[in-house]
DRENDO-1510 file (C-alpha; in Angstrom, 1 decimal, always signed):
<recs>
REC; n; res; u; v; w
REC; 1; UNK; +12.4; -0.2; -28.7 .
REC; 2; UNK; +10.1; +2.6; -29.6 .
REC; 3; UNK; +10.7; +6.1; -28.2 .
REC; 4; UNK; +8.5; +6.9; -25.2 .
REC; 5; UNK; +6.6; +10.2; -25.5 .
REC; 6; UNK; +5.3; +11.8; -22.4 .
REC; 7; UNK; +3.2; +14.4; -24.2 .
REC; 8; UNK; -0.5; +13.6; -23.7 .
REC; 9; UNK; -1.5; +15.6; -26.8 .
REC; 10; UNK; -4.0; +17.9; -25.0 .
REC; 11; UNK; -2.3; +21.3; -25.5 .
REC; 12; UNK; -2.0; +23.6; -28.5 .
REC; 13; UNK; +1.1; +22.0; -29.7 .
REC; 14; UNK; +2.0; +18.3; -29.3 .
REC; 15; UNK; +4.7; +16.0; -30.5 .
REC; 16; UNK; +4.1; +14.6; -34.0 .
REC; 17; UNK; +4.8; +11.1; -32.7 .
REC; 18; UNK; +2.2; +11.3; -30.0 .
REC; 19; UNK; -0.8; +9.0; -30.3 .
REC; 20; UNK; -4.5; +9.8; -29.6 .
REC; 21; UNK; -5.7; +9.3; -26.0 .
REC; 22; UNK; -9.2; +8.4; -27.3 .
REC; 23; UNK; -9.6; +6.3; -30.4 .
REC; 24; UNK; -12.0; +7.2; -33.1 .
REC; 25; UNK; -14.5; +4.6; -31.9 .
REC; 26; UNK; -14.6; +6.2; -28.4 .
REC; 27; UNK; -12.4; +3.7; -26.6 .
REC; 28; UNK; -9.5; +4.9; -24.5 .
REC; 29; UNK; -5.9; +4.3; -25.8 .
REC; 30; UNK; -4.5; +4.7; -22.3 .
REC; 31; UNK; -3.0; +1.7; -20.5 .
REC; 32; UNK; -2.4; +1.9; -16.8 .
REC; 33; UNK; +0.7; -0.1; -15.8 .
REC; 34; UNK; +1.2; -1.6; -12.3 .
REC; 35; UNK; -2.3; -0.7; -11.2 .
REC; 36; UNK; -3.9; -3.0; -8.7 .
REC; 37; UNK; -7.6; -3.8; -9.2 .
REC; 38; UNK; -9.9; -2.0; -6.7 .
REC; 39; UNK; -13.3; -2.8; -5.3 .
REC; 40; UNK; -14.9; +0.3; -6.9 .
REC; 41; UNK; -14.1; -1.2; -10.3 .
REC; 42; UNK; -16.3; -4.2; -9.6 .
REC; 43; UNK; -19.4; -2.2; -10.8 .
REC; 44; UNK; -17.8; -1.5; -14.2 .
REC; 45; UNK; -16.7; -5.1; -14.4 .
REC; 46; UNK; -20.3; -6.3; -13.8 .
REC; 47; UNK; -21.5; -3.9; -16.5 .
REC; 48; UNK; -19.0; -5.1; -19.1 .
REC; 49; UNK; -19.5; -8.9; -18.7 .
REC; 50; UNK; -22.2; -10.8; -20.6 .
REC; 51; UNK; -25.6; -11.6; -19.1 .
REC; 52; UNK; -24.7; -15.3; -19.0 .
REC; 53; UNK; -21.6; -14.5; -16.8 .
REC; 54; UNK; -23.5; -12.1; -14.6 .
REC; 55; UNK; -26.2; -14.6; -13.9 .
REC; 56; UNK; -23.6; -17.3; -13.2 .
REC; 57; UNK; -21.7; -15.1; -10.9 .
REC; 58; UNK; -24.9; -14.1; -9.0 .
REC; 59; UNK; -25.9; -17.8; -8.7 .
REC; 60; UNK; -22.5; -18.9; -7.5 .
REC; 61; UNK; -22.4; -16.1; -4.9 .
REC; 62; UNK; -25.9; -17.1; -3.7 .
REC; 63; UNK; -24.9; -20.8; -3.3 .
REC; 64; UNK; -21.5; -20.1; -1.7 .
REC; 65; UNK; -23.1; -17.7; +0.8 .
REC; 66; UNK; -25.8; -20.2; +1.7 .
REC; 67; UNK; -23.2; -22.9; +2.2 .
REC; 68; UNK; -21.3; -20.7; +4.6 .
REC; 69; UNK; -24.5; -20.0; +6.6 .
REC; 70; UNK; -25.4; -23.7; +6.5 .
REC; 71; UNK; -22.1; -24.6; +8.0 .
REC; 72; UNK; -22.6; -21.9; +10.7 .
REC; 73; UNK; -26.1; -23.3; +11.5 .
REC; 74; UNK; -24.7; -26.8; +11.6 .
REC; 75; UNK; -21.8; -25.8; +13.9 .
REC; 76; UNK; -24.2; -23.9; +16.3 .
REC; 77; UNK; -26.6; -26.8; +16.4 .
REC; 78; UNK; -29.2; -28.1; +13.9 .
REC; 79; UNK; -31.4; -29.1; +16.8 .
REC; 80; UNK; -32.8; -25.6; +17.1 .
REC; 81; UNK; -33.9; -25.6; +13.5 .
REC; 82; UNK; -35.2; -29.2; +12.9 .
REC; 83; UNK; -34.8; -32.6; +14.4 .
REC; 84; UNK; -31.5; -34.3; +13.7 .
REC; 85; UNK; -31.5; -37.3; +11.3 .
REC; 86; UNK; -28.3; -38.9; +12.6 .
REC; 87; UNK; -26.6; -38.4; +9.2 .
REC; 88; UNK; -24.2; -35.5; +9.1 .
REC; 89; UNK; -24.7; -35.0; +5.4 .
REC; 90; UNK; -28.5; -34.9; +5.7 .
REC; 91; UNK; -28.2; -32.4; +8.6 .
REC; 92; UNK; -25.9; -30.2; +6.5 .
REC; 93; UNK; -28.4; -30.4; +3.6 .
REC; 94; UNK; -31.3; -29.4; +6.0 .
REC; 95; UNK; -29.2; -26.5; +7.2 .
REC; 96; UNK; -28.5; -25.4; +3.6 .
REC; 97; UNK; -32.2; -25.4; +2.7 .
REC; 98; UNK; -33.0; -23.6; +5.9 .
REC; 99; UNK; -30.4; -21.0; +4.9 .
REC; 100; UNK; -31.9; -20.7; +1.4 .
REC; 101; UNK; -35.4; -20.2; +2.8 .
REC; 102; UNK; -34.6; -17.5; +5.3 .
</recs>
């Protein structure tokens, strides 16, 4: 196993075995171990993913949120929004489209 060096290499003298903290291409060479992901890192994640993944994530969030609101509208009572059709599926679809439009 390689010898661990605790010298960050920022002072006037550093260990000859210490590696760079910032690579020559500008990326960081520091790895955080046992670090839990945080909500404030979501912005950086959204900046780093491709446009395709970003649009897919936004679309999925939109659909899931509208399904949740459609279920709430259906639970409260669809009669206040539109006339009931007698079919549970059709009523949920009506509540979903109502959620999308409002």
